[in-house]
C-alpha positions as CSV (number, residue, x, y, z in Angstrom):
1,M,4.1,-27.2,9.8
2,K,4.8,-23.4,9.0
3,I,2.4,-21.9,6.6
4,A,5.5,-21.6,4.9
5,S,7.0,-24.3,3.7
6,K,6.6,-26.0,0.5
7,E,5.5,-28.7,1.9
8,F,2.7,-26.3,3.5
9,V,1.7,-25.2,0.4
10,I,1.6,-27.8,-1.9
11,K,-0.3,-30.2,0.5
12,K,-2.9,-27.6,0.8
13,M,-3.5,-26.3,-2.6
14,S,-4.3,-30.4,-3.3
15,E,-6.6,-31.0,0.0
16,L,-8.0,-27.9,-0.9
17,M,-8.1,-29.0,-4.7
18,I,-7.1,-24.9,-6.0
19,T,-4.2,-23.3,-8.3
20,P,-2.6,-20.4,-7.5
21,K,-4.9,-17.0,-9.2
22,K,-3.3,-15.2,-11.7
23,K,-6.0,-12.3,-11.9
24,F,-5.4,-12.2,-8.2
25,S,-1.2,-12.1,-9.0
26,Q,-1.1,-15.3,-6.0
27,N,2.7,-16.5,-5.5
28,F,2.8,-18.1,-1.7
29,L,5.6,-17.7,-0.2
30,T,8.0,-20.5,0.8
31,D,10.2,-20.1,3.0
32,Y,9.8,-19.3,7.3
33,P,12.6,-17.4,7.7
34,T,11.9,-14.5,5.8
35,V,8.2,-13.9,7.1
36,V,10.2,-14.1,10.4
37,E,12.0,-10.7,9.3
38,A,9.4,-9.2,7.8
39,I,6.7,-9.8,10.8
40,D,10.2,-8.8,13.5
41,A,10.6,-5.6,10.8
42,L,6.8,-4.5,11.7
43,E,8.2,-3.5,15.5
44,I,4.4,-4.5,16.9
45,E,3.5,-3.3,19.9
46,D,1.0,-5.1,22.6
47,D,-1.1,-2.4,21.7
48,D,-0.9,-1.9,17.9
49,V,-3.6,-3.3,15.7
50,I,-2.3,-5.3,12.7
51,I,-4.4,-5.6,9.4
52,E,-3.7,-8.2,6.3
53,I,-4.2,-7.3,2.7
54,G,-4.9,-10.6,0.8
55,P,-3.3,-13.6,3.2
56,G,-3.2,-15.9,0.9
57,L,-3.0,-19.0,3.0
58,G,-1.7,-17.4,5.4
59,A,2.2,-17.9,6.2
60,L,2.3,-13.9,7.8
61,S,-0.6,-14.5,9.6
62,Q,0.1,-16.9,11.5
63,E,3.1,-15.6,12.5
64,I,1.4,-12.5,13.4
65,I,-0.7,-14.2,15.3
66,E,1.4,-17.3,17.2
67,R,3.4,-14.2,18.7
68,G,0.1,-13.3,20.5
69,Y,-1.2,-10.6,18.7
70,K,-4.6,-8.9,17.4
71,L,-5.2,-9.6,13.2
72,D,-7.8,-8.7,10.8
73,A,-7.2,-9.4,7.3
74,Y,-9.1,-8.4,4.0
75,D,-8.8,-10.9,1.1
76,I,-11.2,-10.9,-2.2
77,D,-10.1,-14.7,-3.1
78,E,-13.0,-16.3,-1.4
79,D,-10.9,-20.3,-0.8
80,M,-8.3,-17.9,-0.1
81,V,-10.2,-16.7,3.0
82,S,-12.5,-19.8,3.7
83,H,-9.5,-22.2,4.4
84,L,-8.0,-19.1,6.6
85,K,-11.7,-19.1,8.9
86,K,-10.4,-23.2,9.6
87,Y,-7.0,-23.3,10.1
88,F,-7.7,-20.4,12.6
89,S,-10.8,-20.7,13.9
90,F,-9.2,-21.3,17.8
91,Y,-7.6,-17.9,17.8
92,S,-9.6,-15.4,18.8
93,S,-7.9,-12.4,17.6
94,F,-8.0,-13.6,14.4
95,H,-10.5,-12.2,12.6
96,V,-11.1,-12.7,8.5
97,E,-13.3,-10.9,5.8
98,K,-13.7,-12.0,2.3
99,E,-13.5,-8.0,0.8
100,D,-12.0,-5.9,-1.6
101,F,-10.1,-3.8,1.1
102,L,-10.4,-1.0,-1.1
103,K,-13.9,-1.3,-0.3
104,V,-13.6,-1.3,3.4
105,D,-14.5,1.1,6.3
106,L,-11.2,2.8,8.0
107,S,-13.4,4.2,10.7
108,K,-13.5,1.3,13.2
109,Y,-9.4,1.7,13.9
110,E,-10.0,5.2,14.5
111,G,-8.6,5.8,18.0
112,K,-5.9,2.8,17.6
113,K,-2.3,2.7,16.4
114,V,-2.6,0.6,12.6
115,K,0.2,-1.6,10.6
116,F,-0.8,-2.7,7.5
117,I,1.0,-5.3,6.4
118,S,0.1,-7.2,2.8
119,N,1.7,-9.4,-0.3
120,I,-0.2,-7.3,-3.1
121,P,0.4,-6.7,-7.0
122,Y,2.0,-3.7,-7.9
123,N,-1.2,-1.5,-9.7
124,I,-3.6,-1.4,-6.0
125,T,-0.4,-0.1,-4.2
126,T,-1.4,3.1,-5.0
127,P,-4.6,3.3,-4.5
128,L,-4.3,1.5,-1.6
129,I,-1.7,4.3,0.0
130,E,-3.9,6.7,-0.9
131,K,-6.4,4.8,0.8
132,I,-4.6,5.0,3.8
133,V,-3.2,8.3,3.5
134,I,-6.8,10.7,3.7
135,S,-7.7,7.7,6.2
136,S,-8.4,9.9,9.7
137,L,-6.4,7.0,11.3
138,D,-2.7,6.9,13.1
139,T,-1.0,4.7,11.0
140,K,2.6,4.0,12.3
141,C,3.9,1.6,9.4
142,F,2.7,-0.1,5.8
143,E,4.7,-3.0,4.5
144,F,4.6,-4.7,1.7
145,M,6.3,-7.1,-0.8
146,V,6.9,-6.4,-4.6
147,Q,8.5,-7.7,-7.0
148,K,12.5,-6.5,-7.3
149,E,12.1,-4.4,-10.1
150,V,8.5,-2.0,-9.4
151,Y,11.1,-1.3,-6.9
152,D,13.5,1.6,-9.0
153,R,8.9,3.0,-9.7
154,I,8.8,2.9,-6.1
155,K,12.1,5.0,-4.7
156,A,12.0,8.1,-8.2
157,K,13.2,10.8,-7.3
158,Q,11.5,14.2,-8.4
159,N,12.5,15.3,-12.6
160,S,12.7,11.2,-13.5
161,K,10.1,9.4,-16.1
162,D,8.9,7.3,-13.2
163,Y,8.5,10.3,-10.9
164,S,4.5,9.5,-9.8
165,P,1.9,10.2,-7.5
166,L,3.0,7.3,-5.0
167,N,6.8,8.6,-4.9
168,I,5.0,12.2,-3.5
169,F,2.6,10.1,-0.9
170,I,5.3,7.9,0.4
171,E,7.7,11.4,1.2
172,Y,4.6,12.5,2.6
173,V,4.2,10.3,5.3
174,G,7.3,9.3,6.6
175,K,10.4,6.4,4.4
176,L,11.0,4.4,2.5
177,E,13.1,1.2,3.5
178,V,14.3,-2.0,2.2
179,V,13.4,-5.1,4.8
180,K,14.5,-7.9,2.6
181,K,14.7,-9.0,-1.1
182,V,13.3,-12.5,-1.8
183,P,14.9,-15.0,-4.4
184,K,12.1,-15.8,-6.7
185,Q,13.2,-19.7,-5.7
186,N,11.2,-18.9,-2.2
187,F,7.4,-19.1,-3.2
188,I,5.3,-21.2,-5.5
189,P,4.5,-20.6,-7.8
190,V,8.0,-19.0,-9.1
191,P,7.4,-15.7,-10.1
192,N,9.7,-14.7,-13.5
193,V,11.6,-11.7,-10.8
194,D,12.7,-11.3,-7.9
195,S,10.4,-9.5,-5.0
196,I,11.6,-7.1,-2.2
197,I,10.5,-6.0,1.5
198,L,9.2,-2.4,1.4
199,K,8.4,-0.9,4.7
200,I,6.7,2.5,4.4
201,S,7.1,4.3,7.6
202,F,4.8,7.0,9.3
203,I,7.3,9.4,10.7
204,N,6.2,12.4,9.5
205,E,4.1,15.7,10.4
206,R,0.9,15.1,8.5
207,Q,-1.4,18.2,7.5
208,K,-4.5,16.1,7.7
209,D,-6.3,19.2,7.2
210,I,-5.4,19.4,3.0
211,E,-4.8,15.6,3.1
212,K,-8.2,14.6,0.6
213,E,-7.0,17.9,-1.5
214,F,-3.6,16.8,-1.8
215,V,-4.3,13.7,-2.5
216,K,-6.7,15.1,-5.3
217,I,-4.8,17.9,-7.2
218,T,-1.6,15.5,-7.6
219,K,-3.3,12.8,-8.9
220,A,-5.4,15.4,-11.4
221,S,-1.4,16.6,-12.2
222,F,-0.3,13.4,-13.5
223,L,-3.6,12.6,-15.2
224,M,-1.7,13.1,-19.1
225,R,2.2,13.2,-18.1
226,R,2.8,14.9,-21.2
227,K,0.4,17.8,-20.8
228,T,1.1,20.9,-18.8
229,M,0.0,21.7,-14.7
230,L,-2.8,23.6,-16.6
231,N,-4.1,22.0,-18.9
232,N,-4.0,18.5,-16.0
233,L,-5.6,20.8,-14.3
234,I,-8.7,22.4,-15.9
235,S,-10.8,19.6,-15.1
236,L,-10.4,19.6,-12.0
237,C,-10.4,23.8,-11.3
238,S,-13.8,23.4,-13.6
239,S,-12.1,26.5,-16.5
240,K,-8.8,27.5,-17.3
241,E,-8.7,30.6,-15.7
242,K,-9.9,28.8,-12.5
243,A,-6.6,27.0,-12.7
244,K,-4.6,29.9,-14.0
245,E,-5.6,31.5,-10.1
246,L,-4.6,28.3,-8.7
247,L,-0.7,28.0,-10.4
248,N,-0.1,31.9,-10.1
249,K,-1.1,31.8,-6.3
250,A,1.0,29.2,-5.7
251,G,3.9,30.0,-7.8
252,I,4.1,27.3,-10.2
253,E,4.6,28.3,-14.0
254,E,1.8,26.9,-16.2
255,N,3.5,24.9,-18.4
256,A,5.8,22.6,-15.6
257,R,5.3,19.3,-15.3
258,A,3.4,16.7,-12.8
259,E,7.1,15.2,-12.9
260,S,9.0,18.7,-11.9
261,L,7.2,19.6,-9.2
262,S,8.1,18.7,-4.9
263,K,6.1,17.5,-2.5
264,D,5.4,20.5,-1.4
265,D,5.0,22.4,-4.2
266,Y,1.4,19.4,-4.1
267,L,0.8,20.2,-0.6
268,R,1.1,24.4,-1.2
269,L,-1.7,23.4,-3.7
270,A,-4.2,21.6,-2.1
271,K,-3.2,24.5,0.5
272,I,-4.8,27.4,-2.4
273,Y,-7.3,24.2,-3.8
274,K,-9.1,24.2,-0.8
275,E,-9.3,27.9,0.3
276,M,-10.7,28.9,-3.6
277,F,-12.6,25.7,-3.7
């Protein structure tokens, strides 16, 4: 039986004596064709390492494993991890750990081609992408599912009210594309809105020597959206004078707002910041 089915989800929840946990934003996918499209979009090659964040009951995991690929998964729900270990116990290619992915040491994946897939709450999408960006991994893509209403925020452009570090980080690493729209009826429990599967392809040439500074200075600039760049950078630069010097060297107005700056502006700031500090 496919895990991505209403029959399986209902039966397994009854068997495990559990209900979807609101604190983990659990909505279990029940449409197998959606699973197939999601995994097809990963374009997995034999030497890829696939990392799944928040596998839940294992709808996506099952498809990856049964196609013969290696999969490492991380989930913070003990019930899900226990279920997955038992259900996929015959597959040596599958490994799951009960761990907050934001705390996982990714150094063990260095030197390998890595692809990420996840069904996660929107509020941890940004820190996840930050973690992946500042790692030294050879990341090829990150595929994830969000509620449809959140997509407008994720695709926001410069000078818009929703423009944020997340938009800048996505533009920096590559391109964002829609894989599939998923009706809310394809989940248990049924959420209030439809969802959408997105894929970030890491195709741009990256400036790894300043990535940590790039992430740090971009986040600091958006700390208080109503404040100017100068005011937001004072804390990061330890003084108003240093913040002014940084902005002046980068050719950016002191009273500029974070949302008015481009990705290239933030990369320039990061380079100068590293030289100054």
